[in-house]
C-alpha positions as CSV (number, residue, x, y, z in Angstrom):
1,M,-34.2,12.6,-12.9
2,Q,-32.2,13.7,-16.3
3,I,-28.1,13.6,-16.9
4,K,-26.1,14.5,-19.8
5,F,-22.0,13.9,-19.4
6,K,-19.0,12.9,-20.8
7,A,-18.8,9.0,-21.1
8,A,-14.8,10.0,-20.6
9,S,-15.5,11.7,-17.5
10,L,-16.9,8.8,-16.4
11,N,-13.9,6.1,-17.1
12,D,-11.8,8.1,-15.1
13,A,-14.6,8.2,-11.8
14,L,-14.8,4.2,-12.7
15,S,-11.5,4.5,-12.6
16,V,-11.3,5.5,-8.7
17,V,-14.0,4.0,-7.4
18,S,-13.3,0.5,-8.8
19,V,-11.0,0.7,-6.0
20,V,-13.6,-1.0,-4.0
21,D,-15.7,-3.7,-5.0
22,P,-19.3,-3.0,-4.5
23,R,-21.5,-5.0,-2.3
24,A,-24.1,-7.0,-3.3
25,V,-27.3,-4.9,-2.3
26,S,-29.7,-7.9,-2.6
27,G,-29.1,-12.1,-3.0
28,Q,-28.8,-11.3,-6.7
29,A,-25.3,-11.6,-7.9
30,T,-26.0,-9.0,-10.6
31,S,-27.1,-6.6,-7.7
32,S,-23.7,-5.3,-7.7
33,V,-24.1,-1.3,-7.7
34,Y,-22.3,2.0,-7.9
35,L,-24.2,4.9,-6.5
36,F,-24.7,7.8,-8.1
37,H,-25.0,11.4,-6.5
38,C,-26.5,14.4,-8.6
39,F,-26.2,18.3,-7.0
40,H,-25.3,21.7,-7.6
41,N,-21.9,21.7,-6.2
42,K,-21.5,24.6,-4.1
43,E,-17.6,23.9,-4.0
44,R,-17.1,24.0,-7.7
45,E,-19.1,27.1,-8.6
46,D,-22.5,25.5,-8.2
47,K,-21.8,23.6,-11.0
48,P,-24.3,20.3,-11.9
49,W,-22.3,17.4,-10.5
50,C,-21.7,13.9,-10.1
51,H,-20.5,12.2,-7.2
52,I,-20.0,8.1,-8.0
53,Y,-19.4,5.4,-4.7
54,S,-18.4,2.1,-4.5
55,R,-19.4,0.9,-1.1
56,N,-18.7,-2.5,0.7
57,L,-19.3,-3.3,5.0
58,E,-15.6,-1.8,5.4
59,Q,-14.7,0.3,2.5
60,V,-15.6,3.2,0.3
61,A,-14.6,5.1,-2.8
62,R,-15.6,8.3,-3.9
63,A,-15.3,10.4,-7.1
64,G,-17.1,13.8,-8.4
65,F,-16.8,15.0,-11.7
66,E,-18.7,17.8,-13.9
67,L,-22.3,16.8,-15.8
68,E,-22.8,18.9,-19.2
69,E,-26.2,18.9,-18.4
70,M,-28.6,18.3,-15.1
71,D,-32.7,19.3,-15.3
72,E,-32.7,18.1,-11.4
73,E,-30.4,17.2,-8.5
74,G,-30.8,13.4,-6.9
75,Q,-29.6,9.9,-6.7
76,F,-29.1,6.4,-9.1
77,T,-27.9,3.5,-9.1
78,Y,-25.9,1.2,-12.0
79,Q,-25.1,-2.1,-12.3
80,V,-21.4,-2.5,-12.2
81,Q,-21.2,-4.8,-14.9
82,P,-23.1,-2.9,-18.0
83,I,-21.9,0.3,-16.5
84,Q,-17.9,-1.0,-18.3
85,I,-19.0,-0.5,-21.7
86,W,-18.8,3.5,-21.7
87,R,-14.8,2.2,-21.2
88,N,-14.9,1.6,-25.5
89,F,-16.5,4.9,-26.1
90,P,-14.7,7.0,-24.3
91,E,-15.4,10.1,-27.2
92,D,-19.9,9.7,-26.0
93,I,-21.6,12.1,-25.1
94,V,-23.9,10.3,-22.3
95,T,-27.4,10.7,-21.5
96,I,-28.5,8.8,-18.2
97,K,-32.6,9.3,-17.4
98,S,-33.4,7.3,-14.1
99,V,-37.4,6.3,-13.5
100,A,-38.7,5.4,-10.2
101,G,-41.2,2.9,-10.0
102,Q,-44.8,3.2,-9.9
103,D,-44.7,1.8,-5.9
104,E,-42.9,0.2,-3.8
105,S,-42.8,-3.1,-5.4
106,Q,-41.5,-2.0,-8.5
107,P,-37.7,-1.7,-9.0
108,P,-36.9,2.1,-10.4
109,S,-34.9,2.1,-13.7
110,I,-32.3,3.2,-15.3
111,L,-32.8,4.7,-19.6
112,V,-29.1,4.9,-20.8
113,H,-28.4,6.4,-24.4
114,S,-25.2,8.3,-25.7
115,T,-24.3,10.0,-29.3
116,S,-23.0,6.5,-31.2
117,D,-26.3,5.5,-30.5
118,N,-25.5,3.2,-27.9
119,K,-28.9,2.1,-25.6
120,Y,-29.3,0.2,-22.2
121,D,-32.8,-0.2,-20.8
122,H,-32.6,-1.6,-17.5
123,S,-34.3,-1.6,-13.7
124,T,-31.9,-1.4,-11.4
125,F,-32.0,-0.9,-7.4
126,D,-33.5,1.4,-4.9
127,P,-30.3,4.0,-4.1
128,R,-31.5,4.1,-0.7
129,R,-29.7,0.6,-0.2
130,V,-26.4,2.4,-0.6
131,D,-25.0,4.1,2.1
132,R,-22.9,7.7,0.9
133,C,-21.2,7.8,4.2
134,D,-20.9,11.5,3.8
135,K,-22.1,11.9,7.4
136,K,-18.7,9.8,9.0
137,F,-16.5,12.0,6.2
138,D,-17.4,15.2,7.5
139,E,-17.2,13.4,10.8
140,A,-13.5,13.0,9.8
141,K,-12.6,15.9,8.5
142,A,-13.9,17.5,11.8
143,S,-10.3,16.4,13.2
144,G,-8.5,17.8,10.8
145,P,-6.0,16.6,8.0
146,I,-2.8,15.0,8.1
147,D,-1.2,16.1,5.2
148,F,1.0,12.9,3.4
149,N,3.8,13.0,0.2
150,V,1.2,11.0,-1.9
151,G,4.9,9.0,-4.0
152,V,6.7,8.9,-0.5
153,L,4.0,7.0,0.9
154,R,2.9,4.9,-1.3
155,A,6.0,4.0,-2.1
156,A,7.0,2.8,1.4
157,L,3.7,1.4,1.6
158,T,4.5,-0.7,-1.4
159,L,7.9,-2.0,0.4
160,A,5.9,-2.9,3.3
161,Q,3.6,-4.8,2.8
162,A,6.3,-8.0,2.0
163,F,6.4,-7.8,6.1
164,L,3.1,-8.6,7.1
165,P,2.2,-11.4,8.7
166,G,-0.1,-12.8,5.5
167,T,-3.2,-14.9,5.3
168,A,-0.7,-17.8,6.4
169,R,-0.6,-16.9,10.3
170,K,-4.1,-15.0,9.9
171,G,-5.1,-15.7,13.6
172,V,-1.5,-17.4,14.8
173,V,-0.4,-13.5,15.7
174,E,-1.5,-10.8,17.7
175,D,-3.5,-8.8,15.7
176,H,-0.6,-5.2,15.6
177,F,1.2,-7.6,13.7
178,N,-1.3,-6.6,11.4
179,T,-0.7,-2.9,10.9
180,V,1.3,-0.3,9.0
181,Q,2.3,3.0,11.2
182,T,4.1,5.4,10.9
183,F,5.0,6.8,14.3
184,D,4.5,10.5,15.6
185,K,5.6,11.6,19.6
186,S,1.9,12.0,20.9
187,K,3.3,9.3,23.1
188,E,6.1,8.7,25.2
189,D,6.4,5.0,23.5
190,W,6.0,6.1,20.2
191,A,8.6,9.2,20.4
192,R,11.6,7.7,19.5
193,G,10.0,6.5,16.3
194,N,8.6,9.5,14.4
195,G,8.9,10.0,11.1
196,H,9.0,6.1,10.8
197,L,7.0,3.5,9.6
198,F,6.9,0.6,10.6
199,C,5.1,-2.9,10.2
200,S,6.2,-6.3,11.3
201,D,5.2,-10.3,10.8
202,G,6.9,-10.8,14.9
203,H,10.0,-12.6,13.1
204,R,10.8,-9.9,11.0
205,V,10.5,-6.0,11.4
206,F,10.6,-3.1,8.7
207,Y,10.9,0.7,8.8
208,F,11.0,3.4,6.1
209,Q,12.6,7.0,7.8
210,S,11.7,9.9,6.1
211,A,11.2,13.5,7.5
212,A,7.8,13.7,5.4
213,F,6.6,11.6,7.9
214,E,7.7,13.4,10.9
215,D,4.8,14.5,13.3
216,K,1.8,12.3,11.4
217,L,0.4,9.6,12.6
218,I,-2.0,6.6,10.4
219,A,-2.5,3.0,10.8
220,V,-3.8,0.9,7.9
221,H,-5.1,-2.2,8.7
222,A,-2.9,-5.2,6.6
223,S,-6.5,-5.8,4.1
224,H,-6.9,-2.5,3.8
225,I,-3.0,-1.7,2.3
226,A,-3.6,-3.0,-0.9
227,K,-6.5,-0.8,-1.8
228,V,-4.9,2.6,0.0
229,T,-1.8,1.8,-2.5
230,S,-4.2,1.6,-5.2
231,F,-6.6,4.5,-4.9
232,L,-2.3,6.6,-4.3
233,N,-1.3,4.9,-7.6
234,K,-4.7,7.8,-8.9
235,C,-3.5,10.8,-7.1
236,S,-0.4,13.2,-7.3
237,G,1.3,15.4,-5.2
238,V,-0.4,16.3,-1.5
239,A,-3.8,13.8,0.0
240,K,-4.7,14.5,3.1
241,F,-6.0,11.8,5.3
242,Y,-8.7,12.6,8.2
243,R,-9.0,9.8,11.2
244,G,-12.3,9.6,12.1
245,T,-14.2,7.2,15.2
246,T,-14.9,4.7,12.9
247,M,-13.2,4.9,9.7
248,T,-10.6,7.1,8.2
249,F,-10.2,8.5,4.7
250,A,-7.0,9.8,2.0
251,V,-8.5,12.0,-0.3
252,S,-7.2,14.0,-3.1
253,E,-9.1,17.5,-2.9
254,D,-7.8,18.4,-6.2
255,K,-9.2,15.6,-8.0
256,D,-12.6,15.6,-5.7
257,Q,-11.6,11.7,-5.1
258,F,-11.5,9.7,-1.6
259,F,-11.4,6.1,-0.1
260,G,-12.5,5.4,3.7
261,W,-11.2,2.0,5.7
262,A,-12.8,1.1,9.0
263,N,-10.5,1.8,11.9
264,A,-10.5,-2.2,12.9
265,T,-7.2,-1.8,13.9
266,K,-4.5,-2.3,17.0
267,E,-1.8,-0.1,16.7
268,H,1.8,-0.7,17.7
269,S,2.4,0.0,21.2
270,R,5.8,1.3,21.6
271,F,8.2,1.6,19.0
272,A,11.9,-0.6,19.3
273,T,15.5,-1.1,17.4
274,Y,18.8,-1.4,18.3
275,P,21.4,1.0,17.5
276,L,24.1,0.4,14.5
277,A,26.5,0.2,17.9
278,L,25.4,-3.4,17.9
279,D,26.5,-4.8,14.5
280,K,29.5,-6.5,14.6
281,W,29.2,-7.3,10.9
282,V,28.4,-4.7,8.2
283,L,29.0,-6.5,4.3
284,H,29.0,-4.9,1.1
285,I,27.6,-7.2,-1.5
286,P,26.6,-7.2,-4.8
287,K,23.0,-7.2,-4.8
288,S,22.7,-9.3,-8.7
289,S,25.4,-12.1,-7.4
290,L,23.3,-12.6,-4.0
291,I,19.8,-12.7,-5.7
292,K,21.3,-15.0,-7.8
293,A,23.2,-17.1,-4.9
294,I,19.7,-17.5,-3.0
295,D,17.4,-18.0,-6.1
296,T,20.0,-21.5,-6.7
297,A,19.7,-22.3,-3.3
298,S,15.6,-22.1,-3.6
299,L,16.4,-24.6,-6.2
300,V,17.8,-27.6,-4.9
301,I,16.5,-27.5,-1.3
302,D,13.7,-29.5,-0.4
303,V,10.8,-27.6,-1.1
304,K,8.6,-30.6,1.4
305,Q,10.4,-29.1,4.3
306,D,11.5,-25.6,5.3
307,Q,14.4,-24.2,3.3
308,R,16.6,-23.1,5.6
309,V,20.4,-22.3,4.5
310,H,24.0,-21.4,7.0
311,V,25.4,-17.7,5.8
312,V,28.9,-18.7,6.0
313,Y,31.1,-15.9,5.9
314,S,35.3,-16.6,5.1
315,H,36.6,-12.7,6.5
316,A,39.8,-14.0,4.8
317,D,38.8,-14.6,1.5
318,E,36.3,-11.8,1.6
319,H,32.8,-13.7,0.5
320,I,29.3,-15.8,1.7
321,R,28.8,-19.0,0.6
322,L,25.0,-20.7,1.3
323,V,25.2,-23.5,2.2
324,S,22.6,-27.0,3.2
325,S,23.3,-29.4,5.0
326,E,20.2,-31.9,4.4
327,S,20.0,-35.7,4.6
328,A,19.7,-36.2,0.3
329,G,22.8,-34.6,0.0
330,K,24.9,-31.4,0.6
331,F,24.5,-28.0,-1.5
332,E,27.1,-24.8,-1.4
333,S,26.7,-21.8,-3.2
334,F,29.4,-20.0,-5.5
335,P,31.3,-17.8,-3.5
336,V,29.9,-14.1,-3.2
337,Y,31.8,-11.6,-3.2
338,A,31.5,-9.3,0.9
339,G,33.7,-6.7,1.8
340,D,33.5,-6.3,5.4
341,K,33.9,-2.0,6.3
342,A,32.6,-2.5,10.1
343,D,35.8,-2.7,11.7
344,P,39.5,-3.6,10.1
345,K,40.4,-5.1,13.5
346,L,37.3,-8.2,13.3
347,D,38.8,-11.0,11.3
348,K,36.3,-13.2,12.2
349,D,34.4,-15.8,10.3
350,F,31.4,-16.6,11.1
351,D,28.1,-18.8,9.6
352,F,24.5,-18.1,11.0
353,E,21.3,-20.3,9.6
354,V,18.2,-18.8,7.6
355,D,15.3,-18.9,6.4
356,L,15.8,-18.7,2.7
357,A,12.3,-17.0,1.7
358,A,13.3,-14.0,4.9
359,F,16.7,-14.3,3.8
360,R,15.5,-12.8,-0.4
361,S,13.1,-11.1,1.4
362,I,15.8,-8.2,3.3
363,V,17.2,-8.0,-0.2
364,Q,15.1,-8.1,-2.7
365,D,13.9,-4.8,-2.9
366,V,16.3,-2.9,-2.2
367,K,17.4,-0.2,-4.9
368,D,21.2,0.1,-5.0
369,N,23.2,-2.4,-6.7
370,E,25.1,-3.1,-3.5
371,V,23.7,-4.0,-0.3
372,Q,24.1,-3.3,2.9
373,M,24.5,-6.3,5.3
374,R,25.2,-6.3,8.8
375,F,24.9,-8.8,11.8
376,A,24.2,-8.7,15.4
377,P,25.2,-11.9,17.5
378,M,22.6,-12.3,20.1
379,E,24.3,-12.3,22.9
380,D,21.4,-14.4,25.0
381,R,21.6,-17.2,22.4
382,K,23.0,-18.4,19.3
383,G,22.0,-16.5,16.0
384,A,21.8,-12.6,15.0
385,F,20.0,-10.0,14.2
386,V,20.1,-9.7,10.2
387,R,19.2,-6.6,8.6
388,T,19.8,-4.6,5.2
389,I,20.3,-1.0,5.4
390,E,19.9,1.5,2.3
391,S,19.4,5.6,2.1
392,V,17.4,6.0,-0.9
393,R,15.5,9.5,-2.0
394,Y,12.2,9.7,-3.4
395,D,10.2,12.4,-5.6
396,S,6.4,13.6,-5.0
397,N,5.4,10.6,-7.7
398,G,7.5,8.1,-5.9
399,K,10.6,7.7,-8.4
400,V,14.3,7.0,-7.0
401,F,16.8,8.9,-6.8
402,M,20.0,6.9,-5.5
403,A,22.7,9.8,-6.3
404,L,23.9,12.2,-3.8
405,S,24.8,15.3,-5.8
406,K,22.0,18.2,-4.4
407,S,22.1,19.0,-8.3
408,E,20.0,16.7,-9.2
409,D,16.5,16.9,-9.2
410,G,13.8,14.7,-9.5
411,D,10.5,15.7,-11.6
412,S,8.9,17.8,-9.2
413,G,11.9,19.6,-8.1
414,V,11.8,18.4,-4.4
415,L,13.7,15.1,-3.1
416,Y,12.8,13.4,-0.3
417,P,15.6,11.4,1.7
418,C,14.7,8.2,3.3
419,N,16.4,5.3,4.6
420,V,14.8,2.4,5.0
421,T,15.9,-0.9,7.4
422,R,14.9,-4.2,6.7
423,I,15.6,-6.4,9.4
424,M,15.4,-10.4,10.2
425,T,17.0,-12.8,12.6
426,S,18.6,-15.8,12.5
427,M,19.8,-19.5,14.5
428,A,23.6,-20.6,14.1
């Protein structure tokens, strides 16, 4: 079999499939390969076409592109490292001839030549060692698509990652805490969360609410989040998600590419939150000043110990300070303005102890210049729930728009209002 194609087309496909690190197909360190499947694409006017696959035990990526020439249909593999040379020659036309071994003991080989006279001839691996995963994809497609706006979903997943348990707590928390999930109304215990993307590490909680997520259910394990987000970076407009028995696939149909991952995910059993009426203090704090105070405290407090500080609020002075009490000495930050807009009659001060890293995590990704920070005292024990809330609008590319004027349009002409809530617990 022999094919001819533009190096630029190959490079575009490689930028997608490289989202997945292909597993080695033998004991050799150089045996990680991409699978090339060449055929006449009936969905694209029977044009000569190539699908490139990158496959490991839990993930698969596929990207397609049109061939200039193809003498027959077939498959071959190409090692991951040497295929990268075509990134340096994007204007080339590349010809690959796949040659089968004379018997089972002789490996197949590929003969590669380009218009700039680059040549590469090398043995490779039997393409049957790489599962294309097309049957699992077809099975998942039978369930019907779930459409997600790429920009909004990518933004939500990117922000959610900071609220997952991470490797340090692997095995410590129940596995559903490793899941990022959108809720629909298919279960009674999920109905209140319809339209929310949710995750939690057991101490902190993240909610991303958008009408664009309503009546759409998807669950992604923490081990796949970064890859899903990377794939969405290659997409635009709408991505279709298909959930099969064993795998879920995210698909960009116009670009003929998909990313799939194993369904080793334990879903959240219910959606829970608490009403805004429980927040007794609603502070509006300049973000830059608050981050500066947090970072200053982190430099002073002994990193060998848990970095815990007291958030001390003075109603009369309308400011908060971060205060530590360590045996080696006491630190008190500069005062940070904190206007209370909850209840003019609530003139009480407070002093709540927080984990400094967790406290920073509910502030650092707030898009506005002002942080709305709300404190709800716990009834059964000393301490409080602390949350930040913001309203953000995204266009279909994930670009942020903070203004509320109806005349302002994003690059796509459509803006998606979203509400983002980050919660942590404190102790008095």
